N, C-alpha and C positions, 0 to 999 in steps of 0.2 A: 920416605928417602924423601930430604927435599932439599932440591939444587937455585945458588942462587939465581937470580935475574934482571931483568928490567922491568921495571915497577910505572905503570902508566898512572897517568895526574890522575884516575878516576879512583884507581885501587888506595893513592893515598890522600883522595876526600872521604873517601868510606873512611877511612883508619879513621882520621878525625872527628869527623861527626858522631863519631860512635857507635858505627854500623853495628844493629844487632845480633847476628845473623854470626854463631861460635863457629862453623864450618869453616864462614869468611877469614875473619878472628885468628883461628888456628892455621889455617895458609896462608895467611900474612906474615904471622908470625915466625912462620919456621923460615919462607923466604927472609922475612929479613935480618934472624937471625944469623944467614948461610951469609951474609956478605952483599945485597945485592948493589942496584944501582938507579939511578934515573937520568933521563937526556937532559941535557940543559935545558929544553923548550920545556922538560916535565919544572923544571925548579921555575921558570917564567911564567909559564902560565898559572900555577900552584901561586907563588909571593903574589903575582900580579892582579890578583883578584880582587876587584876596586873596593867588593864590601868588604874587607876586612876587619875585623876589630884590632884593635890592640893587641889584646891575646890571641886571637885565632892567627893572626903573623907569625908572632912570638910560637907559636905550639909548632906548625908549620914549618918555621925555622929549623927550631931544634928537630924537627924527624927528619929535615934535609940535611942537617948536618952528620946524621948516622948513617948515612949511603952515600956510597961513590956518587961525585957524576961524572957525566962523561959530556965532556966538551965536544963540540962542532969543529972535529977536525978535518982537514980534506979528503983522509978518505970515507968519510961519512958524509960530503959534501957532497961525491963523488958516488956513494949508493943514494943519495937520495935520489938525483938528479937519475941515474940510472930508474928506481922506482918510477919516477913519475916518470920521465918518457916512455914504459909500457903500459899503465894504468890510471886509472884516473883514482885520485888519491890527496884528500887534503896535507896542506904543506907539513904541519905540527907533524898529522900520522906518520909519511912519511920518513920524516926525521928521527921519528924516536922507532920507526919500525928500521929504518936504514943502521941508528943506531946500535939496536937490537942484533941485527946482524954485525955491523963489521966486529964486534963484540964476543959475537958467538954466544948472547944469550938468550933464554927463551923472554919472551914479553908474558907481563901479568895481565890484563886488562879484563873490564866486566863490557869494553865495545868489541868483544869481537870479532862482528861483522865488517867494523874499521880497517880491519890488517886480513882478515880472511883472503882476499887472493894475493897474496905474498906471497912469494914463491920462497922455502924455506924456511918461512917465521916460524920457532914453533912457539904455539900459542897455549897461556895455561888460565883461565878462568876459573878467581881461587871461589867463587861460589857454585859452579860446576862439582859433582863429585869427583874425584886423581879417579 
């Protein structure tokens, strides 16, 4: 059974690049079909890549249009401040983690180590067995 989640930028990049791992694609598509979301940070990171071709930016835009976008609202800002005041975490990762926590969503990411120390955050690595 799959549940909606917040998808990290690296997961979307792997999907757009046709990462060949069948387990990854199955878990990604299952979460995607459940109405998953992205942080505004992921939108910025994915569309702001300086080496996009017209085609790759178009593909990324179409993918993002199928996902809910969680804005940088006051409660996410407050949770981000709290996370950064308690531990060393990059700003983008803190916003993504705070967004997942605020919306009660697990975070699907390949970069588990970036988020391992965030209390209360459920992590899903689509490359590992469930």
